[in-house]
Each structure stands twice: as structure tokens, then as C-alpha cells.
C-alpha positions in Angstrom: -9.0 18.8 3.4 -8.3 18.1 7.2 -10.4 16.7 9.8 -11.2 18.2 13.1 -8.5 16.6 15.7 -10.8 16.0 19.1 -8.6 13.0 20.3 -7.4 13.4 23.4 -3.5 13.0 23.9 -4.0 10.6 27.0 -1.2 9.7 29.5 2.4 9.1 28.9 4.2 6.2 28.9 6.7 5.5 31.6 10.0 4.0 29.8 13.3 3.0 30.7 16.2 5.5 30.2 17.4 4.0 26.6 14.1 4.2 25.2 13.1 7.6 26.8 15.8 9.2 24.9 14.4 8.1 21.4 10.8 8.8 22.8 8.2 11.6 21.8 5.2 11.0 24.5 2.4 13.1 25.2 3.2 16.8 26.0 6.3 17.0 24.5 7.5 19.2 21.9 6.7 17.4 18.5 4.1 15.1 19.9 1.6 16.7 16.9 3.8 15.8 14.3 3.9 12.1 15.4 0.8 10.8 16.8 -1.3 10.8 13.7 -1.6 8.8 10.4 -2.7 10.1 7.2 -6.4 8.6 7.5 -6.6 8.1 11.6 -6.5 10.3 15.0 -4.1 8.7 17.4 -2.5 9.1 20.9 0.2 6.9 21.6 1.6 6.7 24.9 5.1 6.8 23.3 6.2 7.2 19.5 10.0 5.7 19.6 11.9 7.1 16.7 14.3 3.8 16.4 17.6 4.2 14.9 18.8 0.7 15.5 17.7 -2.8 15.4 18.4 -2.7 18.8 16.1 0.0 20.0 13.8 -2.5 18.4 14.4 -5.3 20.1 14.5 -3.0 23.2 11.0 -1.6 22.6 9.7 -5.2 21.5 11.0 -6.0 25.0 9.2 -3.1 27.0 6.0 -3.2 25.1 5.7 -7.2 25.8 7.0 -6.4 29.9 3.9 -3.8 29.6 1.4 -5.3 27.7 0.9 -2.2 26.1 -0.4 -2.2 22.4 2.5 -2.1 19.4 1.9 -0.6 16.5 5.1 -0.5 13.6 4.9 2.8 11.3 7.3 3.1 8.2 5.7 6.1 6.4 2.3 6.7 8.4 0.9 6.9 5.1 -1.0 3.6 4.5 -4.7 3.8 3.5 -6.0 1.3 6.3 -4.3 3.5 8.3 -2.8 1.2 11.0 0.2 2.7 11.8 -0.9 4.6 15.3 -2.8 3.3 18.2 -4.3 5.2 21.4 -2.4 4.4 24.6 0.1 2.0 23.2 3.8 2.2 21.5 4.5 3.5 18.2 7.9 1.6 16.4 8.7 4.6 14.1 11.0 3.9 11.5 11.8 6.7 9.8 15.2 7.5 10.7 16.4 4.0 9.2 16.1 5.4 5.5 19.3 4.7 3.8 18.9 3.9 0.3 22.2 2.0 -1.5 23.0 0.5 -4.7 24.9 -2.5 -4.3 25.5 -3.4 -7.8 23.9 -1.1 -10.5 25.0 -3.5 -13.5 22.4 -6.1 -11.9 20.0 -3.5 -10.3 20.7 -5.0 -6.9 20.0 -2.7 -4.4 19.1 -2.3 -0.3 16.4 0.3 0.8 15.8 0.7 4.8 12.3 -0.2 5.5 11.3 3.7 6.7 12.5 5.5 3.4 10.2 7.1 1.7 9.7 5.8 -2.2 10.1 8.8 -3.3 13.2 9.3 -2.0 14.2 5.8 -3.2 12.9 6.9 -6.7 15.3 9.7 -6.5 17.7 7.7 -5.4 18.0 4.9 -7.8 17.0 7.4 -10.7 20.9 8.2 -11.4 22.1 4.8 -12.0 19.1 4.2 -14.6 17.0 2.0 -12.4 13.3 2.2 -10.7 11.3 0.0 -8.5 7.6 0.2 -8.8 5.8 1.2 -5.8 2.8 3.3 -6.0 1.7 6.4 -6.7 2.7 8.5 -3.9 6.2 9.7 -3.1 5.3 9.9 0.8 4.6 6.3 1.0 6.8 4.5 3.8 8.9 1.3 2.4 8.0 -1.2 5.0 4.3 -1.3 5.0 4.2 -1.2 1.0 6.7 -4.0 0.9 5.8 -6.2 3.0 1.9 -6.0 1.5 2.5 -5.9 -2.6 3.4 -2.4 -4.1 0.8 -1.9 -7.0 2.6 1.0 -8.7 2.7 2.8 -12.0 5.2 0.4 -13.7 3.0 -2.6 -12.6 2.0 -4.1 -15.9 5.8 -4.1 -16.8 7.5 -4.8 -13.8 5.3 -6.4 -11.8 4.5 -6.0 -7.9 7.1 -4.4 -5.7 7.2 -7.6 -3.9 7.8 -9.8 -6.8 11.3 -7.7 -6.8 12.2 -8.7 -3.3 15.8 -10.9 -2.9 15.8 -10.6 0.9 14.4 -9.0 4.1 16.2 -8.6 7.3 13.5 -8.1 10.3 13.4 -8.1 14.2 11.3 -11.3 15.2 9.0 -11.3 18.3 11.7 -12.7 20.7 14.0 -10.6 19.8 16.1 -12.1 17.5 17.4 -10.7 13.8 17.4 -12.7 11.0 18.1 -12.1 7.2 15.6 -14.2 5.3 15.6 -14.9 1.5 14.7 -17.7 -0.9 17.4 -19.7 0.8 17.4 -18.9 4.4 14.2 -19.2 6.2 12.2 -19.7 2.8 8.7 -20.3 4.9 9.3 -16.7 6.2 10.6 -15.3 3.2 7.3 -16.6 1.4 5.3 -15.1 4.1 7.1 -11.5 4.5 5.8 -11.2 0.8 2.4 -10.4 1.2 1.9 -10.7 5.0 5.2 -9.3 6.3 3.3 -7.3 9.2 2.5 -10.4 11.1 5.7 -11.9 11.1 8.3 -8.9 12.5 9.5 -5.4 12.1 11.2 -5.3 8.7 14.3 -3.3 9.1 15.8 -3.4 5.4 15.1 -5.1 2.0 17.3 -6.1 -1.0 15.4 -5.8 -4.1 16.3 -6.1 -7.9 15.8 -2.7 -9.3 14.6 -2.5 -13.5 16.4 -0.5 -16.0 14.1 2.8 -16.8 14.5 5.8 -19.2 12.3 8.4 -19.2 8.3 7.6 -19.1 5.2 9.6 -20.7 2.2 10.5 -18.1 -0.9 11.5 -19.3 -3.5 12.9 -16.7 -6.8 13.0 -18.6 -10.4 13.6 -16.7 -13.0 12.3 -18.3 -17.1 12.5 -18.9 -18.1 9.7 -16.9 -21.8 10.6 -17.1 -22.5 6.7 -17.9 -20.1 5.3 -15.3 -20.6 1.7 -16.2 -20.6 1.9 -19.7 -17.3 4.1 -19.5 -15.6 1.5 -17.0 -16.1 -1.2 -19.6 -14.5 0.2 -21.9 -11.5 1.6 -20.0 -10.8 -1.7 -18.3 -11.0 -3.6 -22.0 -8.7 -0.7 -23.5 -6.2 -1.2 -20.5 -6.2 -4.8 -20.8 -5.5 -4.8 -24.2 -2.8 -2.5 -23.9 0.7 -3.1 -23.7 2.5 -3.7 -21.0 4.4 -0.7 -21.1 1.0 0.8 -20.1 -0.5 1.0 -16.7 -3.4 3.1 -15.7 -4.7 4.1 -12.6 -8.5 5.5 -12.9 -9.9 7.7 -10.0 -14.1 8.4 -9.8 -15.9 11.0 -8.0 -19.4 11.5 -7.6 -22.0 12.7 -5.1 -25.6 13.9 -4.7 -26.4 16.6 -7.9 -23.1 16.3 -9.6 -22.4 13.5 -12.7 -19.4 11.3 -12.1 -16.0 12.4 -13.2 -13.2 10.3 -13.9 -9.5 11.0 -14.0 -6.9 8.6 -14.9 -3.1 8.8 -14.4 -1.7 6.4 -17.5 2.0 6.0 -17.6 3.6 4.4 -20.7 7.6 3.3 -19.9 9.3 4.7 -23.0 9.3 8.4 -24.9 8.8 7.2 -28.6 6.4 9.1 -30.1 4.8 6.8 -32.2 4.8 3.9 -29.9 3.5 6.3 -27.4 0.8 7.5 -29.7 0.1 4.3 -30.1 -0.3 2.7 -27.2 -2.2 5.5 -25.4 -4.9 6.1 -28.1 -7.7 3.5 -27.0 -7.0 4.1 -23.5 -7.8 8.0 -24.1 -10.7 7.7 -26.2 -12.9 5.3 -23.2 -15.0 8.4 -23.1 -15.3 11.9 -23.9 -12.2 13.7 -22.7 -12.8 17.0 -20.9 -8.8 17.7 -20.5 -5.6 15.7 -21.0 -2.2 17.0 -20.6 0.6 14.3 -21.1 4.1 14.9 -20.5 7.7 13.0 -20.7 9.3 12.8 -17.3 11.8 11.1 -15.4 9.9 8.6 -13.5 11.1 9.8 -10.1 9.5 12.9 -10.3 5.9 11.1 -10.8 6.2 10.3 -6.8 8.0 13.2 -5.0 8.6 12.4 -1.4 7.2 15.9 0.5 7.8 14.2 4.0 4.8 16.2 5.0 3.6 15.5 8.4 0.3 13.2 8.7 -2.5 14.9 10.5 -5.4 12.2 9.7 -5.6 14.9 6.6 -7.3 12.5 4.6 -11.2 12.2 6.2 -12.3 9.5 3.3 -10.9 7.2 6.2 -13.2 4.2 5.6 -12.6 1.8 2.3 -13.0 -1.2 0.8 -10.8 -3.2 -1.4 -11.3 -6.0 -4.0 -9.7 -7.6 -6.9 -11.6 -8.1 -10.7 -10.2 -10.1 -13.4 -12.6 -8.0 -16.0 -14.5 -5.0 -15.7 -17.9 -6.9 -17.1 -21.1 -5.5 -17.4 -22.5 -6.7 -13.6 -19.4 -5.4 -12.0 -19.4 -2.4 -14.0 -22.7 -1.6 -13.0 -22.0 -2.4 -8.8 -19.0 -0.4 -9.0 -21.0 2.7 -10.8 -23.9 1.8 -7.9 -21.2 2.8 -5.4 -21.0 6.6 -6.3 -24.5 6.8 -6.6 -26.3 8.8 -3.9 -22.9 9.6 -2.0 -22.3 5.7 -1.2 -18.9 6.6 -1.9 -17.4 9.6 -2.8 -14.2 8.1 -4.3 -13.6 4.9 -6.4 -10.1 4.1 -7.9 -9.3 1.4 -10.3 -5.5 0.0 -10.6 -4.5 -2.0 -13.6 -2.5 -5.0 -12.6 -2.5 -7.6 -14.6 0.4 -8.1 -17.2 3.9 -8.9 -15.4 2.0 -9.1 -12.1 0.7 -12.2 -13.6 3.6 -14.0 -14.3 4.5 -14.7 -10.7 3.3 -18.0 -9.9 0.4 -17.8 -7.1 2.0 -20.2 -4.7 5.4 -17.9 -4.7 4.7 -16.1 -1.8 2.0 -15.2 0.5 0.3 -12.6 -2.0 -1.3 -15.1 -4.6 -3.4 -13.4 -6.9 -2.1 -13.6 -10.2 -5.1 -13.5 -12.4 -6.7 -10.2 -11.9 -6.2 -7.4 -13.9 -7.7 -4.9 -11.4 -7.6 -3.9 -7.9 -10.7 -1.6 -6.9 -10.9 0.6 -3.8 -13.8 2.6 -2.5 -13.6 5.2 0.3 -15.7 7.3 2.2 -16.6 9.3 5.7 -17.1 7.5 8.6 -20.4 8.7 9.0 -21.3 6.7 5.4 -20.0 3.4 6.7 -23.2 1.4 6.4 -24.5 2.7 3.1 -20.7 1.8 1.7 -21.1 -1.6 3.1 -24.4 -2.6 1.9 -23.6 -1.5 -1.6 -20.3 -3.1 -1.5 -22.5 -6.1 -0.4 -24.0 -6.5 -3.9 -20.6 -5.6 -5.7 -18.5 -8.8 -3.9 -20.1 -11.6 -5.7 -18.1 -9.7 -8.7 -14.9 -9.8 -6.9 -12.1 -12.4 -6.6 -9.5 -11.5 -3.6 -8.8 -7.9 -2.1 -5.6 -6.0 -1.5 -4.7 -5.5 2.4 -3.6 -2.3 2.0 -6.5 -0.5 0.7 -9.2 -2.1 3.5 -10.0 -0.5 6.4 -12.2 -3.9 7.5 -11.2 -7.1 9.6 -12.8 -10.2 9.7 -11.9 -13.6 8.8 -14.2 -13.1 5.7 -11.4 -10.6 4.4 -8.6 -12.9 5.5 -9.6 -15.2 3.5 -10.1 -13.1 0.3 -6.7 -11.6 1.1 -5.2 -15.0 1.5 -7.4 -17.7 -1.0 -7.5 -21.3 -0.1 -4.7 -23.2 1.6 -2.6 -20.0 1.6 -4.5 -18.7 4.9 -3.9 -22.0 6.1 -0.2 -21.8 5.9 0.1 -18.3 7.3 -1.9 -19.6 10.1 1.2 -22.3 10.8 3.8 -19.7 10.6 2.5 -17.3 12.6 2.5 -20.1 15.2 6.0 -20.9 14.4 7.1 -17.0 14.7 4.8 -15.3 16.4 3.2 -17.7 19.0 2.5 -14.7 21.2 0.8 -12.5 19.0 3.0 -9.6 19.5 2.3 -8.4 16.0 -1.3 -8.6 15.7 -2.1 -4.4 14.7 -2.1 -5.2 10.9 -4.8 -7.5 9.9 -4.2 -10.2 12.6 -3.8 -13.6 11.4 -5.0 -16.6 14.1 -2.9 -19.3 14.9 -3.1 -23.1 14.0 -5.8 -24.6 16.1 
């Protein structure tokens, strides 16, 4: 499904010779291929296909001199839609896409920020390695790796950022740094959860995990009583072994009963273990269809490199985290589907290994929750969704910013609870005092 693009192209930005050579501007061949994201139309004055960190330094310098809006893009698939703009500069990292296995025995890998996660998975597979990284192969590495990464192996392997060992960035002043637990540890803490506020990440080192084939079950349930179904599904997922991660999508609307589809992944292919682990999840409700198959993990998230053309019309989304799917929470979630308030609701299981990491280890501090919730709707239905979301909000504990399109201090406090936001504000003042990187959930400075 694709929305109609009525966004005018806008003026071309003037650029110095070095940047003009890597730019695509309004009126250029190829501009329509680079101006939009998965959920939003854009009309940037220039999209810069950077090839080196030096290109990024030049782009930052010019954006500051011109006082032009600045946006950084790794893949353009982000649900929050913040990788394009109107009239400004987009720093496109897609040419920085190398994937290198540094040490197959220990699982140490280096991944550039413009790579797609599907390509990362395919590159690691011959070495028997994997990184849990979402459920869509066209997502870019940089956006996900600086926000969290709730993937199809989350309950077994944790978040993507839990496996980060180092990050390479270009800071607002043009300096290049490599940060890890021993070098600029405060910055390394901030990058893992709030990285978009601190610089342009160009590459990361991760510790990948050994992984053989997995079993994936795609199950369509009758969710005619969505609240009761959600309670059963949630309880089954929490009780499942860590080898099981399940993502559940519910769709509904006027004149139709809700239908739920689960993508449930079990790490390993032993028949008896698979049957025992998946049976409770698959019995959460009446099954309309089920297809289970063994597969290499990387085939679950192929990278198609499709052009982003705002093809996803559900461009307004709200995000929250739940410790458990209680009866009141389930009723509130079910109400989102009523009367078309949210045509789509998705729950992703976390918990398990995600909650093994201490809440103070990095800027992403949510380590007691078992589910991530997202509701998405059309822009015209934003107010309906927001009214119902306010009723749901008391049942939530935090949010995952990558699935949120709203802004404001309350959302920042939900994303970065307690002292986390206070510490991030201090670090923002240190590393980005002029607020160069404010296009993606901007942090206020201290004071």
C-alpha cells in the first residue's frame, strides 16, 4: 500500500564542490529514490551519499554554516520516520555498509552504520553467527544500533545494543572518536539507547552469538475476544523457555472481528524441544492457520533494498512497554482496535536475556518489562488514537523510542526514566552543546 506523494520538491541547497559531487538534489535524476522514508514524505534540499567520515565532517560543517536542518539516515525504514526533512541536508550512510568478521571464534564483528540488517545476517551466517536485530532486513544498522534493537531472538540474546563492544562516531565539532567501556565510557553509555543525539555513528563492533537453524511458526488466530486472547498469549510467552521469542500483530476495524498473527521463533530444531516450547504459545487462541518451518535465521529477514517511498500509510504510532499483560492492560489494548482507533497493534516479547543487563549499564534502562507495544494509525485518526492511549498509559512502564512518532518531555521521561534523562542532558551539554543533532527525539541541555 502506497500513499500519494503531494510533497513539492523544494529548492536546491547550494553546496561546496566536494559535497556537490556526492549530492542528489531537487531536479536531479534519482532524487525521488532518496527523498522519502518508509513512513514519511520528504523534500530535503540535498541528500549526501557520504563515503568516508571526512565526507560527514564536511557535511556537518556546511550544515552548521548554512543553519540548515540536518538529518542522518542509515536505512530510512524507521517507524518514527525521522530520517528525512524539508529543505535541509540528509546525510545518507548507505554507502558505509561493510560487514567484517574480525574474529569468528569469539564472535567479534565490525559493522558499518549504513549496512542493512538483512545483509549483516547473511554475512554472519557462514560463520555460524547471528545478531538479533529486529524483524525486517531493510532496517539500517545505525538507527537501530543507537536505539535498542528488539529482534526475533531477543529473549535468548537480548537487545542488539547489549552486544555492542565499541562505536565509531563523528561528533558535532567534527572530531572522530572510537568509544567503548574504557574510552569515553560516558559517551559509550549514552550511545546505547540515545545515540542519535550525540553524533553520527559510522561503525560498531558487536559480539555476535553462535546460532544454528531456527524454527519459525507463523500462526493466524481468531482474536474475537482480543483481551482474553492477549492475556493467554502473554502468559504463554512469559512462561516459555528463552529459546522462544514471539511477535504478535493484531488488526481490526469497523465491521470486522480482530485477527491476530504471531511470528514465533524457536532457536534450535530439535523436534521434541520445539514442540514442547511452542505448544503453549500456539494454544493461546483458536488457530485459523499455522505454518512452521526450519530455516537459517538470516532467511527470516532478507534485505530487499527497496526504495522507500512513504509506502507505509500508518504513519502515526505510539509506543509503550509492559511488565505483564494484565487484564486491565489487555482491555485497554483491545479498545485500541475498536472503532478503528488503531488499525494495527503489535506486541513484541522482550524479557528473558533482555532483562539480564543491569538498568544502569546503558541509556536504554528498561530491564523489567516483558513486552513492547506499538499501535499505528493513519494521520487523520491521530486524535482518536491519542485519546485511547491516554487510558492505556497508566498500565505502561516506559517506551521504546524507535516505535514512537510523538515528541515532548513526557515521552522523553518515559523513554529515559529517573536519573537517566538527567545524565543524558548533562552529556548533551558536553558533546553537543549547540544541538546539531536534534532531529531525532532531541534531548534538552542541562540547565
